[in-house]
C-alpha positions as CSV (number, residue, x, y, z in Angstrom):
1,M,-37.3,19.2,-2.0
2,L,-35.1,18.0,-4.9
3,T,-33.7,14.6,-4.7
4,I,-31.4,13.0,-7.3
5,S,-30.9,9.3,-6.6
6,V,-28.0,7.4,-8.2
7,E,-27.9,3.6,-8.2
8,L,-24.5,2.0,-8.9
9,L,-25.5,-0.8,-11.2
10,H,-22.2,-2.7,-10.7
11,G,-22.1,-1.7,-7.0
12,T,-18.8,0.2,-7.5
13,F,-17.7,3.7,-8.4
14,R,-14.4,4.8,-10.0
15,A,-13.2,8.4,-10.7
16,D,-10.0,10.3,-10.5
17,P,-10.5,13.0,-7.7
18,D,-7.3,14.9,-8.3
19,G,-5.7,13.9,-11.6
20,T,-3.2,11.5,-10.1
21,A,-4.6,8.2,-11.2
22,N,-2.4,8.0,-14.3
23,T,0.7,8.5,-12.3
24,G,0.1,5.4,-10.2
25,R,0.1,7.4,-7.0
26,L,-3.6,7.6,-6.4
27,S,-4.2,5.8,-3.1
28,R,-7.9,6.5,-2.3
29,A,-11.0,6.6,-4.5
30,E,-13.2,9.6,-4.7
31,W,-16.1,9.2,-2.3
32,P,-18.8,10.2,-2.2
33,P,-19.2,11.1,-5.9
34,S,-19.1,14.9,-6.0
35,P,-22.1,17.0,-7.1
36,S,-19.8,18.4,-9.8
37,R,-19.7,15.0,-11.5
38,L,-23.5,14.9,-11.4
39,L,-23.6,18.3,-13.2
40,A,-21.1,17.0,-15.8
41,A,-23.3,13.9,-16.3
42,L,-26.4,16.0,-16.8
43,I,-24.6,18.1,-19.4
44,A,-23.4,15.1,-21.3
45,A,-26.9,13.6,-21.3
46,D,-28.4,16.2,-23.6
47,G,-25.7,18.8,-24.4
48,T,-26.0,22.6,-24.2
49,R,-27.1,25.4,-26.5
50,D,-28.1,24.2,-30.0
51,R,-27.0,20.7,-29.2
52,C,-29.9,20.2,-26.8
53,R,-32.5,17.7,-28.2
54,L,-35.0,17.2,-25.3
55,T,-34.5,20.3,-23.2
56,D,-33.5,24.0,-23.7
57,G,-30.6,23.9,-21.3
58,S,-32.0,26.5,-18.8
59,E,-32.3,23.7,-16.2
60,L,-28.5,23.4,-16.1
61,E,-28.0,27.1,-15.2
62,W,-30.7,26.7,-12.5
63,F,-29.0,23.5,-11.2
64,E,-25.4,25.0,-11.0
65,R,-26.7,27.8,-8.7
66,L,-28.0,25.4,-6.0
67,A,-26.3,25.3,-2.6
68,P,-24.2,22.2,-1.8
69,P,-26.6,19.3,-1.2
70,I,-26.8,16.8,1.7
71,I,-25.4,13.5,0.4
72,H,-26.8,10.2,1.7
73,A,-24.1,7.5,1.0
74,H,-22.3,4.7,2.7
75,A,-19.7,6.4,4.9
76,T,-16.8,3.8,4.5
77,P,-16.8,2.0,1.2
78,R,-14.1,-0.6,0.5
79,Q,-11.1,0.8,-1.4
80,Q,-10.0,-1.4,-4.3
81,S,-6.7,-0.5,-5.8
82,L,-6.8,-1.7,-9.5
83,R,-3.8,-3.2,-11.2
84,S,-2.1,-1.5,-14.1
85,R,-2.5,-3.1,-17.5
86,Y,-1.4,-2.8,-21.1
87,V,-3.9,-2.1,-23.8
88,V,-3.6,-1.9,-27.6
89,V,-3.2,1.6,-29.1
90,Q,-5.3,2.2,-32.2
91,G,-4.5,4.7,-35.0
92,R,-2.0,5.5,-37.7
93,G,1.7,6.3,-37.3
94,I,2.2,4.1,-34.3
95,K,5.1,1.7,-33.6
96,R,4.4,-1.8,-34.9
97,G,5.3,-5.0,-33.1
98,A,5.5,-3.6,-29.6
99,H,2.7,-5.6,-28.0
100,M,3.2,-9.1,-26.7
101,E,-0.2,-10.5,-27.9
102,Y,-1.0,-8.3,-30.9
103,I,2.3,-8.2,-32.8
104,G,1.0,-5.7,-35.3
105,R,0.0,-3.1,-32.6
106,Q,1.6,-1.0,-30.0
107,G,0.8,-1.3,-26.3
108,T,0.4,1.4,-23.7
109,K,0.2,1.2,-19.9
110,I,-3.1,2.1,-18.3
111,R,-3.3,2.9,-14.6
112,P,-7.0,2.8,-13.6
113,G,-6.5,4.0,-10.0
114,V,-8.7,3.1,-7.1
115,R,-12.4,1.9,-7.1
116,A,-14.9,2.4,-4.3
117,A,-17.2,-0.5,-3.4
118,P,-19.9,0.8,-0.9
119,R,-22.1,-1.5,1.2
120,D,-25.2,0.1,-0.4
121,P,-25.2,0.9,-4.1
122,F,-27.5,4.0,-3.6
123,I,-26.4,7.6,-3.4
124,H,-29.0,10.4,-2.8
125,Y,-28.3,14.1,-3.3
126,I,-30.8,16.2,-1.5
127,W,-31.5,20.0,-1.8
128,D,-34.1,21.8,0.3
129,T,-35.5,23.9,-2.4
130,E,-38.6,24.4,-4.5
131,V,-38.3,23.1,-8.0
132,P,-40.3,24.7,-10.9
133,P,-42.3,22.1,-12.8
134,D,-40.5,22.8,-16.1
135,I,-37.1,22.5,-14.5
136,L,-38.1,19.2,-12.8
137,G,-39.3,17.8,-16.1
138,A,-36.1,18.8,-17.9
139,L,-33.9,17.3,-15.2
140,R,-35.8,14.0,-15.4
141,K,-35.3,13.9,-19.1
142,R,-31.6,14.4,-18.7
143,A,-31.3,11.9,-15.8
144,A,-33.0,9.2,-17.9
145,R,-30.2,9.5,-20.5
146,I,-27.2,9.2,-18.0
147,G,-25.3,6.0,-18.5
148,Y,-22.4,6.3,-16.1
149,L,-20.9,8.5,-13.5
150,G,-17.2,9.1,-13.2
151,T,-15.7,6.6,-15.7
152,S,-17.5,4.4,-18.2
153,D,-17.1,1.3,-16.0
154,S,-19.3,2.8,-13.3
155,P,-22.8,2.4,-14.9
156,V,-25.6,4.1,-13.1
157,R,-29.4,4.6,-13.0
158,V,-30.4,8.1,-12.1
159,R,-33.8,9.3,-10.9
160,V,-35.0,12.8,-10.1
161,K,-37.7,13.0,-7.4
162,T,-39.1,15.6,-4.9
163,L,-39.0,13.2,-1.9
164,L,-36.4,10.9,-0.5
165,P,-37.2,7.4,-1.8
166,A,-39.2,5.3,0.7
167,G,-37.3,2.5,2.3
168,S,-33.9,3.8,1.3
169,P,-31.2,1.6,3.0
170,V,-28.7,4.4,3.1
171,V,-28.4,6.0,6.6
172,D,-25.0,7.8,6.5
173,R,-25.2,11.5,5.7
174,F,-22.5,13.9,4.5
175,V,-23.7,17.3,5.6
176,P,-22.3,20.7,4.4
177,H,-20.7,22.5,7.4
178,P,-18.2,25.4,7.5
179,G,-16.0,23.4,9.9
180,G,-16.2,20.1,8.1
181,E,-13.0,18.2,7.4
182,L,-14.0,16.8,4.0
183,R,-13.7,18.9,0.9
184,I,-16.2,17.9,-1.9
185,R,-16.4,19.5,-5.3
186,V,-19.6,21.3,-6.0
187,P,-21.0,23.2,-9.0
188,K,-20.9,27.0,-9.1
189,A,-22.8,29.6,-11.2
190,G,-21.0,30.0,-14.5
191,D,-19.6,26.5,-14.8
192,V,-21.8,25.6,-17.8
193,Q,-20.5,28.6,-19.7
194,I,-16.9,27.7,-18.9
195,L,-17.4,24.2,-20.1
196,D,-19.0,25.6,-23.3
197,R,-16.0,27.8,-23.9
198,I,-13.6,24.8,-23.4
199,F,-15.7,22.7,-25.9
200,D,-15.7,25.5,-28.5
201,A,-11.9,25.9,-28.2
202,W,-11.4,22.2,-28.5
203,R,-13.5,22.1,-31.7
204,E,-11.3,24.8,-33.2
205,E,-7.8,23.9,-32.0
206,G,-8.1,20.2,-31.1
207,A,-5.8,18.6,-28.5
208,D,-3.7,21.7,-28.1
209,V,-6.4,23.1,-25.8
210,S,-5.6,22.9,-22.1
211,R,-8.1,23.5,-19.3
212,I,-5.5,25.6,-17.4
213,Q,-6.3,28.3,-20.0
214,F,-9.7,28.7,-18.6
215,P,-11.1,29.6,-15.1
216,S,-11.0,26.8,-12.6
217,L,-13.9,24.4,-12.2
218,R,-12.6,23.0,-8.9
219,H,-15.0,24.6,-6.4
220,E,-15.1,22.8,-3.1
221,A,-17.5,22.9,-0.1
222,R,-16.7,21.6,3.3
223,Y,-18.7,18.7,4.6
224,R,-19.0,16.9,7.9
225,R,-18.4,13.2,8.0
226,P,-21.4,11.0,8.8
227,D,-20.1,10.5,12.3
228,G,-20.6,14.3,12.8
229,V,-16.9,14.8,13.7
230,T,-15.0,17.9,12.6
231,P,-11.4,19.0,13.1
232,E,-12.6,21.4,15.8
233,D,-14.0,18.4,17.7
234,R,-11.2,15.9,17.2
235,G,-8.0,17.7,16.1
236,E,-6.0,17.0,13.0
237,V,-3.0,15.1,11.8
238,V,-0.9,17.8,10.1
239,A,2.1,15.8,8.8
240,W,2.9,12.2,7.9
241,L,6.4,10.8,7.5
242,R,7.8,7.5,6.1
243,L,10.8,5.7,7.4
244,N,13.5,4.4,5.0
245,R,13.4,1.1,6.9
246,A,11.0,-0.6,9.3
247,I,12.0,-0.7,13.0
248,P,10.7,-3.1,15.7
249,G,7.4,-2.1,17.3
250,R,9.0,-2.6,20.7
251,R,11.0,0.6,20.1
252,V,7.8,2.8,19.9
253,S,8.7,4.9,23.0
254,V,12.2,5.5,21.6
255,I,11.1,6.5,18.1
256,T,8.3,8.8,19.3
257,S,10.7,10.4,21.9
258,L,13.3,11.1,19.1
259,F,10.5,12.4,16.8
260,K,9.3,14.9,19.5
261,K,12.8,16.1,20.2
262,A,13.5,16.6,16.5
263,V,10.2,18.6,16.0
264,L,11.0,20.8,19.0
265,R,14.6,21.4,17.7
266,Q,13.5,22.2,14.2
267,H,10.8,24.6,15.5
268,E,13.3,26.5,17.6
269,N,15.8,26.7,14.7
270,L,13.4,27.6,12.0
271,I,10.6,29.5,13.7
272,G,11.2,30.2,17.3
273,E,10.0,29.0,20.7
274,P,7.7,26.0,20.3
275,P,4.1,26.4,21.5
276,P,3.1,24.7,24.7
277,M,1.0,22.2,22.9
278,L,4.1,20.7,21.4
279,H,6.4,20.5,24.4
280,G,3.7,20.0,27.1
281,H,5.0,22.2,29.8
282,G,2.5,24.2,31.9
283,F,-0.5,22.0,31.4
284,E,-2.6,20.7,34.3
285,S,-5.6,19.5,32.4
286,T,-6.4,16.1,30.9
287,G,-3.8,16.4,28.3
288,Y,-6.2,16.7,25.4
289,D,-4.6,20.0,24.5
290,L,-1.2,18.4,23.8
291,A,0.1,17.2,20.5
292,R,0.5,13.5,19.9
293,F,3.6,12.0,18.3
294,L,2.5,8.8,16.7
295,A,4.4,5.8,15.4
296,L,2.6,3.8,12.6
297,P,3.0,0.1,12.8
298,D,2.0,-2.7,10.4
299,A,-1.0,-4.3,12.1
300,G,-4.4,-5.7,11.4
301,H,-3.5,-8.1,8.6
302,P,-2.9,-11.8,9.2
303,R,0.8,-11.4,8.2
304,S,1.4,-8.2,10.1
305,R,4.5,-8.1,12.2
306,G,4.0,-4.9,14.2
307,R,7.0,-3.2,12.7
308,I,6.9,0.7,12.5
309,H,7.0,2.1,9.0
310,G,5.9,5.8,9.5
311,L,5.3,8.7,11.9
312,A,2.5,11.3,12.2
313,L,2.0,14.5,14.2
314,W,-1.5,15.1,15.5
315,V,-2.4,18.6,16.9
316,P,-5.4,19.3,19.2
317,P,-8.7,21.0,18.2
318,G,-8.6,24.7,18.1
319,T,-5.0,24.9,16.9
320,D,-4.8,28.0,14.7
321,R,-3.7,27.8,11.0
322,A,-0.3,29.4,11.5
323,T,0.6,27.0,14.2
324,R,-0.5,24.0,12.1
325,I,1.5,25.2,9.2
326,A,4.6,25.8,11.4
327,A,4.3,22.3,12.9
328,R,4.0,20.7,9.4
329,T,7.0,22.6,8.2
330,C,9.1,21.5,11.1
331,V,8.1,17.8,10.6
332,H,8.8,17.9,6.9
333,S,12.2,19.4,7.5
334,I,13.4,16.4,9.5
335,T,15.6,14.0,7.6
336,H,17.1,11.7,10.3
337,L,16.3,10.5,13.7
338,F,19.1,9.2,15.8
339,G,19.8,8.4,19.5
340,A,19.3,5.6,22.1
341,G,20.9,3.1,19.7
342,L,18.6,4.0,16.8
343,E,19.2,5.7,13.6
344,V,16.7,6.0,10.7
345,A,16.2,8.3,7.8
346,V,12.7,9.8,7.3
347,R,11.0,11.8,4.6
348,P,7.5,13.2,4.0
349,Y,4.9,10.7,2.8
350,T,4.1,11.4,-0.9
351,G,1.3,8.9,-1.7
352,E,3.1,5.6,-2.2
353,P,0.8,2.6,-1.9
354,R,3.4,0.6,0.1
355,P,3.9,0.1,2.9
356,V,0.3,0.3,3.9
357,A,1.1,1.2,7.5
358,A,2.6,4.5,6.4
359,R,-0.5,5.6,4.4
360,P,-2.8,8.1,6.1
361,E,-6.0,6.4,5.1
362,R,-4.9,3.3,7.1
363,W,-5.4,5.4,10.3
364,L,-8.2,7.7,9.2
365,R,-10.8,5.1,8.7
366,T,-14.2,5.1,10.3
367,S,-15.5,2.2,12.4
368,R,-17.5,1.2,15.5
369,R,-14.8,-1.2,16.6
370,W,-11.2,-0.2,17.4
371,V,-8.4,-2.3,18.9
372,T,-5.1,-1.1,20.4
373,V,-1.8,-1.9,18.5
374,F,0.4,-0.5,21.3
375,P,-1.0,-1.0,24.8
376,A,-2.9,1.8,26.5
377,V,-1.5,3.1,29.8
378,H,-4.2,3.3,32.4
379,E,-4.9,6.8,33.7
380,R,-5.1,5.7,37.3
381,R,-4.8,2.6,39.4
382,G,-7.8,0.5,40.3
383,P,-10.3,-1.7,38.6
384,L,-11.0,-1.2,34.9
385,D,-14.6,-1.0,34.0
386,V,-16.6,0.7,31.2
387,A,-17.0,3.9,33.2
388,E,-13.2,4.2,33.6
389,V,-12.6,3.5,29.9
390,A,-15.3,6.1,29.0
391,R,-13.3,8.5,31.1
392,W,-10.2,7.8,29.0
393,C,-12.2,8.3,25.8
394,R,-13.6,11.6,27.1
395,H,-10.1,12.8,27.7
396,A,-9.1,11.7,24.2
397,G,-12.0,13.5,22.6
398,L,-13.9,10.4,21.8
399,P,-17.5,9.4,22.6
400,P,-18.0,6.9,25.4
401,P,-17.8,3.2,24.3
402,V,-20.8,0.9,24.7
403,A,-18.5,-2.0,25.5
404,F,-14.8,-2.9,25.9
405,R,-12.5,-5.8,26.5
406,S,-9.1,-5.6,28.1
407,T,-6.2,-8.1,28.1
408,R,-2.5,-8.0,28.7
409,P,-1.5,-9.7,25.4
410,P,-2.3,-8.1,22.0
411,L,-5.8,-8.5,20.6
412,V,-4.9,-7.9,16.9
413,S,-2.4,-9.4,14.5
414,G,0.7,-7.2,14.6
415,G,-0.1,-5.9,18.1
416,V,2.9,-5.1,20.1
417,D,3.5,-6.7,23.6
418,L,5.7,-4.3,25.6
419,A,7.6,-4.9,28.8
420,P,7.2,-2.5,31.7
421,V,10.6,-0.9,31.1
422,E,9.4,-0.1,27.5
423,V,6.3,1.6,28.7
424,N,7.1,3.5,31.9
425,R,9.5,6.5,31.8
426,P,12.3,6.7,34.3
427,G,11.5,8.8,37.3
428,R,7.8,8.6,36.8
429,P,5.3,6.6,38.7
430,A,4.6,3.2,37.1
431,L,1.0,2.8,35.9
432,P,-0.7,-0.4,34.7
433,Y,-1.2,-0.9,31.0
434,S,-3.1,-3.3,28.8
435,H,-4.4,-3.9,25.3
436,V,-8.1,-2.8,24.8
437,E,-10.8,-3.4,22.3
438,L,-13.4,-0.6,22.1
439,W,-17.0,-0.7,20.7
440,F,-18.8,2.5,20.0
441,E,-22.5,3.1,19.4
442,K,-21.8,5.0,16.1
443,P,-18.8,4.9,13.8
444,V,-15.8,6.9,15.0
445,H,-13.3,8.5,12.7
446,G,-9.6,7.9,13.3
447,P,-6.9,8.3,14.4
448,V,-8.0,6.8,17.7
449,V,-5.4,7.0,20.6
450,I,-6.4,6.4,24.2
451,G,-4.7,6.2,27.6
452,A,-2.3,8.3,29.8
453,A,0.6,8.0,27.3
454,R,-1.3,8.9,24.1
455,Q,1.1,11.9,23.6
456,R,3.9,9.3,23.2
457,G,1.9,7.2,20.7
458,L,0.9,4.4,23.2
459,G,-2.7,3.4,23.0
460,L,-2.8,3.8,19.2
461,C,-5.8,1.8,17.8
462,V,-6.4,0.2,14.5
463,E,-9.8,-0.1,12.9
464,A,-11.2,-3.7,13.1
465,P,-14.0,-5.4,11.2
466,E,-17.4,-5.0,12.9
467,K,-18.1,-8.7,13.2
468,G,-20.7,-9.9,15.7
469,E,-21.9,-7.7,18.5
470,P,-20.0,-6.5,21.6
471,N,-20.5,-8.0,25.0
472,A,-21.4,-5.1,27.3
């Protein structure tokens, strides 16, 4: 076994996963740090070819051929959006007197992006492979010279071992899996040679060299999340929309109904007859095979008001790629929703940091505790106990909860209290409904939507802090 352990000395990690940090549109930090960054740090530690001082560089070619590792790291680090700031530009030929504090210098705006702050500062990369002694020794020499990972304000201590460190506090595991929903960059054979070619061109031509002139270094592997959930197990949100203005949360049934009608209309106009999973006709099962039209409200913050800022379309597990692409195309082609006294413009979400309720990561978090924002409609009449709620969760593709709490008023700030006429549809039997708090044994990945009306967005849950223990 080969284990490379990284300790975040400041307890945080910052890196730009896709090159968007300097645009100000980066909304989520890279996590876990990719194995490709580890290879880059090893290269920088002792160079390559004639620039090597402590090694001969053969260990890098051996390392880049390894299969994607298992990664032990905290599953849900806190995301810290860093504020932009102005710094002084050094050099000749710059405009003078353009900085507020240094009148003889020019200032430029820096957008640092987003920083991850995990609960545990340790990350372990584990490969199930035999390591030749000379390779092990060379990797250890390079690891000892690594000062940071990602950016220079993420100092690290790196150790190379043949066993997982005893007493490691990290219990979450990112495991390579063909059906995993995470894509993490990994090294590939030939990466070191490509980086050498880029460096040689830079030495000859300077800043005119662009990496697009060379083969891509963005090799990705699919990983399962630590909760073991994949798109095949839980389905997938294929499209996110943002409203041009917030609407009251009490209009959730109206906005999701208009959203569904618009998707069906666009599908028929652009592609053809919509598939049954979108319109719902002909199904006699639990309904887990149907799409969910979700309204995204502002909830979970002390000042939340429960107003709807966005929309999302979730498709069930097993939906083929062509159907997913068609559904996404239809959603992104919608520009307005109108009817039932409501008119609102919509557009695809493009990474804006505000409003938070419209951001995908707000609903794709992982937690053991989830609380409904819109009340959940009971699937049948009768007493509500943990067995019945477990039945709801099974129908929604979720594991059974270990405990729950049910009340008529909302249980979270921004939760919406609906009247019966706002929940039950005309001509349909009226069912009881309530707000519910769920506790799971292991963290569950969102979006979490429960109850008989989950196709209409009712029963949508928000992740809540795991304070205390549930009362079973």
